[in-house]
N, CA, C and O atoms as CSV, one atom per row, in Angstrom:
chain,resi,resn,atom,element,x,y,z
A,1,MET,N,N,-10.292,-11.683,-16.596
A,1,MET,CA,C,-10.619,-11.003,-15.352
A,1,MET,C,C,-9.423,-10.145,-14.930
A,1,MET,O,O,-8.300,-10.641,-14.849
A,2,THR,N,N,-9.661,-8.878,-14.666
A,2,THR,CA,C,-8.586,-8.000,-14.224
A,2,THR,C,C,-8.476,-8.026,-12.709
A,2,THR,O,O,-9.467,-8.180,-11.994
A,3,THR,N,N,-7.265,-7.873,-12.247
A,3,THR,CA,C,-6.995,-7.869,-10.821
A,3,THR,C,C,-6.994,-6.424,-10.347
A,3,THR,O,O,-6.405,-5.559,-10.996
A,4,SER,N,N,-7.643,-6.156,-9.229
A,4,SER,CA,C,-7.684,-4.792,-8.709
A,4,SER,C,C,-6.282,-4.335,-8.322
A,4,SER,O,O,-5.397,-5.145,-8.047
A,5,LEU,N,N,-6.106,-3.028,-8.309
A,5,LEU,CA,C,-4.822,-2.470,-7.927
A,5,LEU,C,C,-4.468,-2.867,-6.493
A,5,LEU,O,O,-3.307,-3.153,-6.197
A,6,ALA,N,N,-5.451,-2.886,-5.612
A,6,ALA,CA,C,-5.203,-3.311,-4.227
A,6,ALA,C,C,-4.690,-4.749,-4.191
A,6,ALA,O,O,-3.783,-5.068,-3.422
A,7,ASP,N,N,-5.270,-5.611,-5.019
A,7,ASP,CA,C,-4.817,-7.010,-5.078
A,7,ASP,C,C,-3.401,-7.110,-5.635
A,7,ASP,O,O,-2.600,-7.917,-5.164
A,8,GLN,N,N,-3.096,-6.292,-6.635
A,8,GLN,CA,C,-1.750,-6.279,-7.207
A,8,GLN,C,C,-0.727,-5.812,-6.172
A,8,GLN,O,O,0.363,-6.372,-6.059
A,9,MET,N,N,-1.096,-4.781,-5.426
A,9,MET,CA,C,-0.201,-4.274,-4.389
A,9,MET,C,C,0.005,-5.322,-3.299
A,9,MET,O,O,1.123,-5.516,-2.821
A,10,ALA,N,N,-1.066,-5.990,-2.912
A,10,ALA,CA,C,-0.969,-7.036,-1.894
A,10,ALA,C,C,-0.058,-8.163,-2.372
A,10,ALA,O,O,0.756,-8.674,-1.602
A,11,GLN,N,N,-0.189,-8.549,-3.627
A,11,GLN,CA,C,0.658,-9.618,-4.166
A,11,GLN,C,C,2.123,-9.198,-4.144
A,11,GLN,O,O,2.991,-9.999,-3.798
A,12,ARG,N,N,2.405,-7.950,-4.512
A,12,ARG,CA,C,3.782,-7.462,-4.482
A,12,ARG,C,C,4.344,-7.527,-3.068
A,12,ARG,O,O,5.474,-7.972,-2.865
A,13,LEU,N,N,3.552,-7.081,-2.083
A,13,LEU,CA,C,4.017,-7.115,-0.696
A,13,LEU,C,C,4.241,-8.556,-0.231
A,13,LEU,O,O,5.195,-8.833,0.496
A,14,ARG,N,N,3.366,-9.471,-0.647
A,14,ARG,CA,C,3.565,-10.885,-0.294
A,14,ARG,C,C,4.856,-11.407,-0.920
A,14,ARG,O,O,5.611,-12.129,-0.269
A,15,ASP,N,N,5.115,-11.050,-2.176
A,15,ASP,CA,C,6.309,-11.526,-2.881
A,15,ASP,C,C,7.593,-10.977,-2.266
A,15,ASP,O,O,8.590,-11.692,-2.167
A,16,VAL,N,N,7.573,-9.712,-1.852
A,16,VAL,CA,C,8.791,-9.043,-1.391
A,16,VAL,C,C,9.018,-9.207,0.114
A,16,VAL,O,O,10.138,-9.478,0.547
A,17,LEU,N,N,7.957,-9.043,0.912
A,17,LEU,CA,C,8.122,-9.009,2.369
A,17,LEU,C,C,7.635,-10.268,3.083
A,17,LEU,O,O,7.947,-10.463,4.258
A,18,HIS,N,N,6.889,-11.112,2.409
A,18,HIS,CA,C,6.367,-12.349,3.015
A,18,HIS,C,C,5.692,-12.079,4.361
A,18,HIS,O,O,6.086,-12.662,5.371
A,19,PRO,N,N,4.685,-11.208,4.390
A,19,PRO,CA,C,4.060,-10.831,5.660
A,19,PRO,C,C,3.286,-11.976,6.314
A,19,PRO,O,O,2.796,-12.893,5.654
A,20,ASP,N,N,3.200,-11.878,7.640
A,20,ASP,CA,C,2.382,-12.815,8.405
A,20,ASP,C,C,0.915,-12.410,8.337
A,20,ASP,O,O,0.024,-13.259,8.338
A,21,GLN,N,N,0.676,-11.103,8.278
A,21,GLN,CA,C,-0.668,-10.549,8.134
A,21,GLN,C,C,-0.592,-9.423,7.119
A,21,GLN,O,O,0.383,-8.673,7.084
A,22,LEU,N,N,-1.636,-9.308,6.284
A,22,LEU,CA,C,-1.638,-8.265,5.270
A,22,LEU,C,C,-3.054,-7.925,4.857
A,22,LEU,O,O,-3.879,-8.811,4.634
A,23,GLU,N,N,-3.323,-6.651,4.759
A,23,GLU,CA,C,-4.582,-6.157,4.232
A,23,GLU,C,C,-4.264,-4.873,3.464
A,23,GLU,O,O,-3.625,-3.968,4.002
A,24,VAL,N,N,-4.705,-4.794,2.217
A,24,VAL,CA,C,-4.552,-3.587,1.410
A,24,VAL,C,C,-5.955,-3.115,1.062
A,24,VAL,O,O,-6.720,-3.838,0.423
A,25,ILE,N,N,-6.290,-1.902,1.483
A,25,ILE,CA,C,-7.638,-1.373,1.338
A,25,ILE,C,C,-7.595,-0.133,0.442
A,25,ILE,O,O,-6.832,0.798,0.700
A,26,ASP,N,N,-8.410,-0.125,-0.603
A,26,ASP,CA,C,-8.523,1.039,-1.475
A,26,ASP,C,C,-9.512,2.006,-0.828
A,26,ASP,O,O,-10.714,1.741,-0.786
A,27,GLU,N,N,-9.003,3.118,-0.329
A,27,GLU,CA,C,-9.828,4.135,0.330
A,27,GLU,C,C,-10.064,5.343,-0.582
A,27,GLU,O,O,-10.464,6.406,-0.106
A,28,SER,N,N,-9.822,5.192,-1.867
A,28,SER,CA,C,-9.893,6.303,-2.812
A,28,SER,C,C,-11.258,6.983,-2.810
A,28,SER,O,O,-11.340,8.207,-2.913
A,29,GLY,N,N,-12.316,6.210,-2.696
A,29,GLY,CA,C,-13.658,6.778,-2.711
A,29,GLY,C,C,-13.906,7.778,-1.603
A,29,GLY,O,O,-14.757,8.657,-1.736
A,30,GLN,N,N,-13.165,7.653,-0.503
A,30,GLN,CA,C,-13.304,8.579,0.626
A,30,GLN,C,C,-12.568,9.887,0.388
A,30,GLN,O,O,-12.689,10.821,1.181
A,31,HIS,N,N,-11.800,9.961,-0.705
A,31,HIS,CA,C,-10.953,11.125,-0.955
A,31,HIS,C,C,-11.327,11.858,-2.236
A,31,HIS,O,O,-10.521,12.615,-2.777
A,32,ALA,N,N,-12.528,11.641,-2.719
A,32,ALA,CA,C,-12.980,12.328,-3.932
A,32,ALA,C,C,-12.866,13.836,-3.732
A,32,ALA,O,O,-13.308,14.378,-2.720
A,33,GLY,N,N,-12.278,14.485,-4.696
A,33,GLY,CA,C,-12.107,15.926,-4.625
A,33,GLY,C,C,-10.853,16.373,-3.906
A,33,GLY,O,O,-10.520,17.558,-3.925
A,34,HIS,N,N,-10.151,15.448,-3.271
A,34,HIS,CA,C,-8.915,15.780,-2.574
A,34,HIS,C,C,-7.745,15.720,-3.550
A,34,HIS,O,O,-7.870,15.195,-4.656
A,35,ALA,N,N,-6.626,16.257,-3.131
A,35,ALA,CA,C,-5.417,16.208,-3.944
A,35,ALA,C,C,-5.078,14.765,-4.295
A,35,ALA,O,O,-5.119,13.884,-3.437
A,36,GLY,N,N,-4.751,14.534,-5.533
A,36,GLY,CA,C,-4.345,13.210,-5.972
A,36,GLY,C,C,-5.478,12.307,-6.403
A,36,GLY,O,O,-5.226,11.264,-7.007
A,37,ALA,N,N,-6.721,12.670,-6.115
A,37,ALA,CA,C,-7.855,11.840,-6.536
A,37,ALA,C,C,-7.973,11.923,-8.051
A,37,ALA,O,O,-7.760,12.982,-8.641
A,38,ASN,N,N,-8.312,10.799,-8.675
A,38,ASN,CA,C,-8.363,10.764,-10.133
A,38,ASN,C,C,-9.776,10.843,-10.694
A,38,ASN,O,O,-9.957,10.758,-11.908
A,39,GLY,N,N,-10.775,11.002,-9.845
A,39,GLY,CA,C,-12.145,11.121,-10.316
A,39,GLY,C,C,-12.858,9.792,-10.528
A,39,GLY,O,O,-14.062,9.784,-10.784
A,40,THR,N,N,-12.151,8.669,-10.428
A,40,THR,CA,C,-12.797,7.373,-10.629
A,40,THR,C,C,-13.242,6.738,-9.316
A,40,THR,O,O,-14.042,5.802,-9.317
A,41,GLY,N,N,-12.727,7.246,-8.198
A,41,GLY,CA,C,-13.055,6.662,-6.904
A,41,GLY,C,C,-12.243,5.430,-6.577
A,41,GLY,O,O,-12.553,4.715,-5.624
A,42,ALA,N,N,-11.192,5.170,-7.368
A,42,ALA,CA,C,-10.356,3.988,-7.130
A,42,ALA,C,C,-8.923,4.267,-7.554
A,42,ALA,O,O,-8.661,5.064,-8.454
A,43,GLY,N,N,-7.997,3.581,-6.875
A,43,GLY,CA,C,-6.629,3.547,-7.342
A,43,GLY,C,C,-5.687,4.657,-6.942
A,43,GLY,O,O,-4.590,4.747,-7.494
A,44,THR,N,N,-6.073,5.518,-5.994
A,44,THR,CA,C,-5.164,6.613,-5.635
A,44,THR,C,C,-4.792,6.659,-4.164
A,44,THR,O,O,-3.692,7.101,-3.830
A,45,HIS,N,N,-5.666,6.220,-3.279
A,45,HIS,CA,C,-5.447,6.302,-1.839
A,45,HIS,C,C,-5.639,4.913,-1.223
A,45,HIS,O,O,-6.704,4.308,-1.346
A,46,PHE,N,N,-4.590,4.422,-0.561
A,46,PHE,CA,C,-4.639,3.067,-0.008
A,46,PHE,C,C,-4.186,3.040,1.449
A,46,PHE,O,O,-3.405,3.880,1.894
A,47,ARG,N,N,-4.697,2.053,2.175
A,47,ARG,CA,C,-4.257,1.755,3.533
A,47,ARG,C,C,-3.675,0.349,3.518
A,47,ARG,O,O,-4.303,-0.585,3.019
A,48,VAL,N,N,-2.474,0.202,4.067
A,48,VAL,CA,C,-1.814,-1.097,4.162
A,48,VAL,C,C,-1.673,-1.436,5.632
A,48,VAL,O,O,-1.070,-0.685,6.398
A,49,ARG,N,N,-2.230,-2.566,6.020
A,49,ARG,CA,C,-2.055,-3.103,7.374
A,49,ARG,C,C,-1.182,-4.338,7.226
A,49,ARG,O,O,-1.537,-5.275,6.511
A,50,ILE,N,N,-0.040,-4.340,7.903
A,50,ILE,CA,C,0.931,-5.386,7.629
A,50,ILE,C,C,1.734,-5.760,8.871
A,50,ILE,O,O,2.109,-4.902,9.669
A,51,ALA,N,N,1.986,-7.041,9.016
A,51,ALA,CA,C,2.888,-7.572,10.040
A,51,ALA,C,C,3.869,-8.482,9.318
A,51,ALA,O,O,3.479,-9.305,8.490
A,52,CYS,N,N,5.148,-8.321,9.644
A,52,CYS,CA,C,6.148,-9.078,8.905
A,52,CYS,C,C,7.414,-9.228,9.741
A,52,CYS,O,O,7.812,-8.305,10.450
A,53,ALA,N,N,8.033,-10.382,9.653
A,53,ALA,CA,C,9.250,-10.659,10.424
A,53,ALA,C,C,10.378,-9.696,10.076
A,53,ALA,O,O,11.206,-9.389,10.933
A,54,GLN,N,N,10.425,-9.218,8.847
A,54,GLN,CA,C,11.480,-8.288,8.434
A,54,GLN,C,C,11.426,-6.956,9.186
A,54,GLN,O,O,12.387,-6.188,9.152
A,55,PHE,N,N,10.318,-6.680,9.858
A,55,PHE,CA,C,10.195,-5.435,10.616
A,55,PHE,C,C,10.898,-5.506,11.965
A,55,PHE,O,O,11.158,-4.474,12.584
A,56,GLY,N,N,11.207,-6.709,12.423
A,56,GLY,CA,C,11.808,-6.896,13.742
A,56,GLY,C,C,13.074,-6.073,13.922
A,56,GLY,O,O,13.977,-6.123,13.086
A,57,GLY,N,N,13.141,-5.315,15.013
A,57,GLY,CA,C,14.312,-4.530,15.349
A,57,GLY,C,C,14.503,-3.272,14.526
A,57,GLY,O,O,15.491,-2.562,14.713
A,58,ARG,N,N,13.587,-2.978,13.621
A,58,ARG,CA,C,13.707,-1.777,12.780
A,58,ARG,C,C,12.849,-0.643,13.330
A,58,ARG,O,O,11.825,-0.874,13.973
A,59,SER,N,N,13.278,0.561,13.069
A,59,SER,CA,C,12.507,1.734,13.484
A,59,SER,C,C,11.229,1.830,12.649
A,59,SER,O,O,11.093,1.169,11.619
A,60,ARG,N,N,10.312,2.651,13.106
A,60,ARG,CA,C,9.066,2.876,12.373
A,60,ARG,C,C,9.365,3.368,10.963
A,60,ARG,O,O,8.766,2.894,9.997
A,61,VAL,N,N,10.286,4.312,10.842
A,61,VAL,CA,C,10.654,4.854,9.533
A,61,VAL,C,C,11.212,3.754,8.635
A,61,VAL,O,O,10.858,3.687,7.458
A,62,ALA,N,N,12.070,2.900,9.159
A,62,ALA,CA,C,12.664,1.820,8.373
A,62,ALA,C,C,11.602,0.811,7.919
A,62,ALA,O,O,11.662,0.304,6.799
A,63,ARG,N,N,10.635,0.524,8.789
A,63,ARG,CA,C,9.555,-0.405,8.413
A,63,ARG,C,C,8.724,0.187,7.276
A,63,ARG,O,O,8.392,-0.502,6.311
A,64,HIS,N,N,8.394,1.470,7.402
A,64,HIS,CA,C,7.611,2.131,6.356
A,64,HIS,C,C,8.396,2.185,5.052
A,64,HIS,O,O,7.819,2.028,3.975
A,65,ARG,N,N,9.708,2.404,5.139
A,65,ARG,CA,C,10.544,2.451,3.937
A,65,ARG,C,C,10.505,1.115,3.202
A,65,ARG,O,O,10.480,1.097,1.971
A,66,LEU,N,N,10.499,0.002,3.924
A,66,LEU,CA,C,10.405,-1.311,3.279
A,66,LEU,C,C,9.121,-1.428,2.448
A,66,LEU,O,O,9.132,-1.945,1.331
A,67,VAL,N,N,8.026,-0.940,3.015
A,67,VAL,CA,C,6.745,-0.990,2.303
A,67,VAL,C,C,6.777,-0.059,1.093
A,67,VAL,O,O,6.405,-0.462,-0.009
A,68,TYR,N,N,7.219,1.183,1.293
A,68,TYR,CA,C,7.307,2.127,0.175
A,68,TYR,C,C,8.205,1.600,-0.935
A,68,TYR,O,O,7.855,1.699,-2.111
A,69,ASP,N,N,9.357,1.042,-0.578
A,69,ASP,CA,C,10.273,0.520,-1.586
A,69,ASP,C,C,9.627,-0.604,-2.394
A,69,ASP,O,O,9.801,-0.680,-3.610
A,70,ALA,N,N,8.888,-1.469,-1.717
A,70,ALA,CA,C,8.226,-2.579,-2.407
A,70,ALA,C,C,7.154,-2.080,-3.378
A,70,ALA,O,O,6.892,-2.715,-4.399
A,71,LEU,N,N,6.542,-0.948,-3.057
A,71,LEU,CA,C,5.424,-0.438,-3.862
A,71,LEU,C,C,5.800,0.764,-4.727
A,71,LEU,O,O,4.915,1.425,-5.270
A,72,GLN,N,N,7.074,1.056,-4.863
A,72,GLN,CA,C,7.521,2.267,-5.554
A,72,GLN,C,C,6.950,2.404,-6.961
A,72,GLN,O,O,6.536,3.499,-7.343
A,73,ASP,N,N,6.917,1.351,-7.724
A,73,ASP,CA,C,6.408,1.489,-9.090
A,73,ASP,C,C,4.913,1.793,-9.117
A,73,ASP,O,O,4.437,2.414,-10.067
A,74,PHE,N,N,4.167,1.374,-8.106
A,74,PHE,CA,C,2.749,1.732,-8.020
A,74,PHE,C,C,2.617,3.233,-7.745
A,74,PHE,O,O,1.745,3.896,-8.305
A,75,ILE,N,N,3.473,3.754,-6.895
A,75,ILE,CA,C,3.461,5.178,-6.579
A,75,ILE,C,C,3.799,5.982,-7.831
A,75,ILE,O,O,3.172,7.005,-8.107
A,76,GLU,N,N,4.776,5.523,-8.575
A,76,GLU,CA,C,5.158,6.204,-9.814
A,76,GLU,C,C,4.040,6.180,-10.852
A,76,GLU,O,O,3.983,7.047,-11.724
A,77,ARG,N,N,3.148,5.189,-10.762
A,77,ARG,CA,C,2.043,5.063,-11.725
A,77,ARG,C,C,0.760,5.714,-11.244
A,77,ARG,O,O,-0.269,5.576,-11.906
A,78,GLY,N,N,0.776,6.428,-10.103
A,78,GLY,CA,C,-0.413,7.180,-9.731
A,78,GLY,C,C,-0.991,6.965,-8.353
A,78,GLY,O,O,-1.956,7.638,-7.992
A,79,VAL,N,N,-0.438,6.045,-7.560
A,79,VAL,CA,C,-0.902,5.940,-6.174
A,79,VAL,C,C,-0.433,7.202,-5.468
A,79,VAL,O,O,0.765,7.474,-5.385
A,80,HIS,N,N,-1.384,7.964,-4.965
A,80,HIS,CA,C,-1.081,9.276,-4.394
A,80,HIS,C,C,-0.797,9.213,-2.897
A,80,HIS,O,O,0.086,9.914,-2.402
A,81,ALA,N,N,-1.535,8.384,-2.182
A,81,ALA,CA,C,-1.407,8.333,-0.721
A,81,ALA,C,C,-1.391,6.880,-0.255
A,81,ALA,O,O,-2.132,6.027,-0.744
A,82,LEU,N,N,-0.511,6.643,0.711
A,82,LEU,CA,C,-0.349,5.304,1.263
A,82,LEU,C,C,-0.259,5.416,2.774
A,82,LEU,O,O,0.746,5.891,3.303
A,83,ALA,N,N,-1.298,4.984,3.472
A,83,ALA,CA,C,-1.297,4.954,4.927
A,83,ALA,C,C,-0.840,3.567,5.357
A,83,ALA,O,O,-1.415,2.559,4.947
A,84,ILE,N,N,0.191,3.524,6.181
A,84,ILE,CA,C,0.760,2.239,6.580
A,84,ILE,C,C,0.533,2.029,8.074
A,84,ILE,O,O,0.899,2.864,8.901
A,85,GLU,N,N,-0.079,0.894,8.398
A,85,GLU,CA,C,-0.280,0.489,9.788
A,85,GLU,C,C,0.524,-0.788,10.004
A,85,GLU,O,O,0.191,-1.842,9.464
A,86,VAL,N,N,1.569,-0.682,10.788
A,86,VAL,CA,C,2.376,-1.862,11.109
A,86,VAL,C,C,1.747,-2.549,12.307
A,86,VAL,O,O,1.575,-1.939,13.362
A,87,LEU,N,N,1.405,-3.813,12.145
A,87,LEU,CA,C,0.726,-4.574,13.202
A,87,LEU,C,C,1.733,-5.326,14.052
A,87,LEU,O,O,1.350,-6.022,14.992
């Protein structure tokens, strides 16, 4: 059984940031025909909703950087867009 890219990303965020709340949603199907879409309807555009103690006292930019840094290799492998909602 293969694990979805969203599940892999969620596992990475759990391993690195230990979030209190986490949701990773593949929104690629909503972006068909847009820049970065790969034609499969999956694996290019994601929304991350996350709450984590490591965000305490950090600016919005710093919180987003923590998420981007944790997922950098996914971005290098083709994730085109990442919408981050800090809860």
